[in-house]
N, C-alpha and C positions, 0 to 999 in steps of 0.2 A: 722252799722260798726264804729269801731275806732281806726280808725291805725296811727301809730306814726313811723319816724326815731328815732332809737336815735346815736349818735358819740359816738366812744369808742375806746379804741383800743387794738390791741392784746395784752393778755400777754402769752403765748406762751414758755417753751426757742424756741427760733429764732431768728437769729440776725436782722432780720427785721420788727420787732414790727410795723405789719399793720395800718394805718387806719379806721377806720370798721364803714358804718351803717351797723345798725340794726333795720329792720322793724318789728312792734307788733301790730295785728291785733286781739284784742281784748285781751287783754293777752297774747297772746302764737307768738314767733316771726317767722315769716312765711319768713324771708331773711335774707340771711347775702350777703354783697356783699364790694366792694373797698367802703373809702371816696372818693366824690370830690368834688372838689373848692381850696381854699387857705390857707383854716386853715386846709385842710388836709400833710399830713407828704409824701413834695414831694417824698423819698425815697418808697414811694407804689408806687406811679406812674401809682393810677389806674387798679388795676388786683389785685388779693388775688389768693393761692395757695386752694386749690381743698378741700385740709379736711380743714381748715377753713368754706368755705365755706359750705360744709355740713354736721356744728356741727349740724345741726338738728337733726340726725338722733341719735346722742348720748342724744345732749338733753334732748330729747322723747324716751331714745328708755324703751322698756321694764325691761333693765335688770340694771336700775339704782338704786343703794338701798337709799330707802324712807325712811325708817327708822332706827334707832340704835339696832344692834344686840348682843346677848350674849351668848356664845357659852353654844352648854349642849350636845353636842359626844364627842370622843377625843376629840384628838390636834387635826387637820386639817382635820379631820372629814366632813369641811363643815355646819353642825350639830346647827343651832342655833335657837332664836325664837328673836320677835318683844319686842326691850322693849322702853319706853319716851324715851325722852332727858335725861330725872333725873334722873332718873333711871339707866341710863348707865354711866351718868355722873358722880353723886353720886360715881360710882365704881371705876373708875379710879380717882378720887380726893383719892377717899380712898388708891386704894391699891401705888399711887407716895407717899401720906403720912403718911404710913407705910413704903416703902422701903426706900425712906429718912430716919427718923425719923429712925431704925432701921437698917440700914447696909449704910447708906451717901450720898449722892447727888452723885457719884461712881456709883452707882447702877439701875441708868435714864440711858436708853440709847436714844436722839433724831436721830433716825433714817431721817433727812431731805432730800428735791433733789429739786426738781423744779415741782409744784404744778401748777396749769392755777390760782395765787395769782396776782399781779397787783406787780410792782416793791416793793412799799414799804410794802405790806404785805406780799410781801413775806418774806422779808429783815428786816420784822420788829414784829410781833406778834408774830406767834412762837416761831423765835428763838428768841425773847428780852424772851418767858417767861420763856422758858429753862435757856438761859445765867442767868440770877437773881433768878436762881433757885440753880446757881452752876455745875450743868448738863455738862458731859462733852464736847464739841465741835467737833462732827464725822467728819472730812476735809474730805472733796468730792475727796476721791483721787484713788474712783473709774473712774474719767472721766478727764480730762479735769488739771488735777491737776500738769502735769510732765508738760504741755503749760506753764499752768504757773509757776511753779517754772525756766522753762529756759527763759522768757522772765525777770523777777527780778534780774536774772541773768544779763542779759545781758542787758537789758534794763533799772535799776530798775524807778520809776517816770516816765517810756516817755508811751506816751496815741498812742493809734492803729493808722495808717495813716485817714482821713479822706477819707470815699469810693467813694466821688465824685467829686476826684481827679483824679480816675483814665483813662479815657477821655482822659485827660493827660499826660499819661507816656504812652512813646518811646516805651518801653520793659515791657509787665506786666508779671511775673513768677505766675503761681497758682500750688503750689506745697498742695497735698496731704491734695486737697477740692476739695471738688464736689459738688460742684456749685450749677448748675443745679437742682441739686436732693435737695438741703438742704439750698439753701438762693436763691431762684429764683429770688428775685431781682436783685442781684447782674452782675445778665445775660445782660441785657438791660447796663449798663453802661462799660462790658466788649467790650460788640459788641461794642457801639460807641467808645471809644479807639482802634478796630479795624479799623471803620470810616477815626477815625481821621487819619495812619498811621500806629498803633500799631501791635506790635509783641508783640503776645499770647503765652508764653512756657509754656506746663504745662508736670510739675513734679509727676505721680502716674504710679502705677505701672498696675493698668487698665485701661480701653480702653471708659474714661466717656465723659456724653455726648459733658462735658466744653473739654476734648480732642481731640473728632472729629469737632472742630470745630478751633481746634489751627493750630499754625502756625509749635510747633513743639511738640512733646508730649515725651516726656522719664520717655518711660519703665521700669522704675531701677526695681532690683528685691526686693518684700520687708526685709524692715531692714538694707538698706545699703542708706538709704539719710542721715546718717554723711557722709558717700565714697564718696558721690557725691560730697554734699560738701567745703568739702575740699582738695575735687582735680580743682574742679571748683578753691576752693582759690590758693591753688599750682602755677598752671596755672597764672596765674593770675600773680600774684607775682614772676614767672619763665620769664614774658611779662613786667614788671614793670611798669603794669598798678592798682597796688591797690592805694588808695587815701590816700598819707603819710602824706598831709595834714592834714589832717580827723582827723589821726590816732593819729597825735599827738597830734590835741588839746583835741580828743574829744573820742578818745578808752586805757584803761590800761586792760594790762595783752595780749595785741596785738603778744609780739614776741614769748612771750609762743606757744599761737593759732600758728600762724606761723611756728614755729619750729612743732609742731603737723603736722601738716598738709604737708611740706615739702617731709616725705616720698613719700607721692602720686604723682602719674606720670600721666600723659594722660594715659598708655596706662596700667598700674597695677588700677589704678581709676575703669575703663572703664571692666574691668574684671571682679574684682568685686560686679559692678551695672548690668552687665551681659547688657549695651552697649555698642555700636560701639563705639573706640572714638574719632571719629568724629561726634556724639551726642553734646560729652562734650564742643569738640571743637566748635561748632558752640555757645553755651553756650557763652561757656567766648567770644566771638569776640562779642555778642551782649551786654554784662557788660563790656566788654572792650568800646567799641564802645559808650554806650549810658548812661545818664548822670541821665535817668530821667528813672529809669527804676524801680519799683515800684515790692513789694513781696508779693502776697494773701498766707500767711501761711494757712492751715487750720491742727483739729487737728487728720487728718487722718495719720501723721509723727509718734506722740507717741503711737498710739495703735499697735506698732508693736516690735519686740526684737530692742532695742538700739534707747529707741523710747528717750526716753530726749535725749544721743549724740547726736540724730540726728538735735532735736527740738532745739539744743545748736548752733551746725552747721551752720543749715541754717540761722539763727537768727547773729553767729559770721560773716559769710558771709555778708551779708550785711551793717554791722561795718565794715570793713574791705575793702571792696566798699566803703566807704563814698556813696553811694545811700539815706540819705539824704538831703533836705533842699533847695529841689526847688515843687514847685506841679508837685506831679505826682511820684512822686519816695518816697523811708518810705517803714515800713513794714505796712500790713493793716490784721489785725489779730482781738479781741474782743473788742471793744467800749462802752460794761456794765460798765469800770471802771467809766465813765465817768456819766453814771445815781448813781453808788453807791454814790459816794461821796458826787453829790445833793442828794440822798434820807441819808447818812448820816447825812447832815443836817435838817434833818428836825426830826428826831431822838432821842429822849435821853442818850445820850453819858450809855455804861453799863461796866464800868471799876468793872469788876468776874475775879478773875485768876480762870483757870477752866484747869484739865485735859482735853487733847488733842489726840480723837483717830483714828487712820487711820481703813478708815472703811472696808478698803478692810481685819479686819482684824476682824470684829465687828461679823462676826457667828465663827468662833473657838473661840474666847473669851463666847460669849455664850451659845455653848456647849461644855464648857468645868466646868460652872457652878457650886455651888454646895449651892452658900447660893440669893435668891430673887434678880432678879434683873425685868427692866419694861421697855418693846422696844414700843418706838413709833413712827411708822413709817408715812411719812407723803410725795405725790408727790413719791413714789420711790413704786416698787416693786422687795425691794432685791433676792424673790428666785427666779426671772427670771432671772434677769439681775445680781446680787454679781457671785463673783468669789466662785468658787469649793459649788458648787449648794447643794452637799447631804452635805454638811456641815453646810449650812446655812439651808436647811430642820431640820439638827437635832437640830440646835440652836430651832427652832420653834415651836420641836416637846418635850426640857423639859420643863418638869413640875417646875421647878422654873426661868420660862422665863413670865411670861405674858407681852400679845404681846395686844397693842392697832394699830389699822390700822387706818385712815383716809384715804376714796377711793369714788368714784367714783361708779364702778362697782365691781361686787363681784371677786376679781383676782385674782390666785393664792397663791398672797401673805394675800389677805385679808381674803381667809378658813381658814387659819391655827390661824390666830388670834384667843383671846378671845374675844377684843371688835371690834366691826368694825364702827367706826361714818360716818353718810352720810359726802357725797364730793360734794360742789355746781361745777359746769362749770365756765368759767369765762364771760358765760352771768346770771348768777342768784344771 
C-alpha cells in the first residue's frame, strides 16, 4: 500500500485560504485535514470546515461529469451524448472563431466567476484568454461589487486591516458579517478579543451565532444601515467626539458628509432603524471612549435596499471617527487585494481595450439578441443565481445563443448548455 501526504492550500472562495494535508492511498484521496506544523498557515489554526473535510464525497461522486457532452435534444432538455475532448474543443473553437469573425469580439460573453481554481490560475488563464481576444469584461456586479465601489470611494488604495490584530481591539463592531458561518477562522480571534477585555458589538437584523456571543446586538431593520451609521456620526459630532485632527489631515469631503448626517437625531435614527435609542447611545459611548476600535464589515450590508449607501456610511463613520493608526483599529474587509497585487506581478500585462457588461444585464442582452452569440460559463450557475431567473432561462433557450459550460456536475445551467466540459476539483 502506497500512502503519501500532500501539502496544499484550499482555493475555494472563502476568506480563510486554509493550509491542507491531503492523504493519498494508492492514488485515491482518503483524508483531508488541516495542515499542522510551523509551515502551515497560522490562520488555519489546526482545523478546517466540514465542507472541505468531506470533499471526497464530491470528488468521487457518481454525479461528476466524466467526459465532454454535446447537446442532442432541444435546449434545456438535458439530453446529451458523450464526446471526445478533441471533438468538443473543436466545436467550441469553431463557434468562437465564427462568431468573432462574423459578429466581432462583443458577440462572445465570458461569464466567469469563482471556480475552484487557484489564485494564479483563477486570475490568469481563462480571464487572460478572453481578455486577449478582446471579448467584453463581464463585471461581477451580481455580488460584492457595491462593497468594492464603496471601499474605493472612501478608502482609495488602502488595504484591509490585518485580522490578526483583532485581539488587540478594545471595541470590535461586526457589521453585516455572519462570521461563524462564512469565515470560521475569525471567531477564535474574536474570542481572544473578548478574553483580552474587548467589547464585541454585532450589527445584524438576525440573531446569528456571532450575535449570540456578542456583548451588544444591534438588530436594526434591513436596509437601515446608512441611517444607523449616520445617526452614530451625528451623535458623535454633537458630543464633540469626532477626530478633528484626523479629519483635517486625512479626510476629504467630511463637511458634506457631516452635514448630511446632522439631520438624524438619536430618536429619529432609532425609530427609523427599529431599535431603542439607548442601544444607539451605547454604541456612541463605546466609539467615544475607545480609540482602538475595529470594524469588521461584511457583505450583508450591500445585499439590501440602500446597500450602497449603507456601505458608504459605515466606512465613512470610521473615517470621521479617526479609528485608524493603532493595532486593533481600522477596518477589516477583504484581504484579497494583497494577493491580487502579487499575482499581477506574475502574469503578463493585458493591454487590451474592451467593453464592459454589467453581469446583471447578461440575461436581458442574450434573450433579446437576434444575431449569434457565444456564452461561456465557468465557475458560475447563473440559471440559479442570476437576477430575473426567467429572463436568464429564456436567454439560454435562445437558438441564437451557443452556450458552453465548464462544470463538475450537471447543474441547472449545464443542463441548458450546447457543450459541457468537465471541470476538475481543487484536488485534481
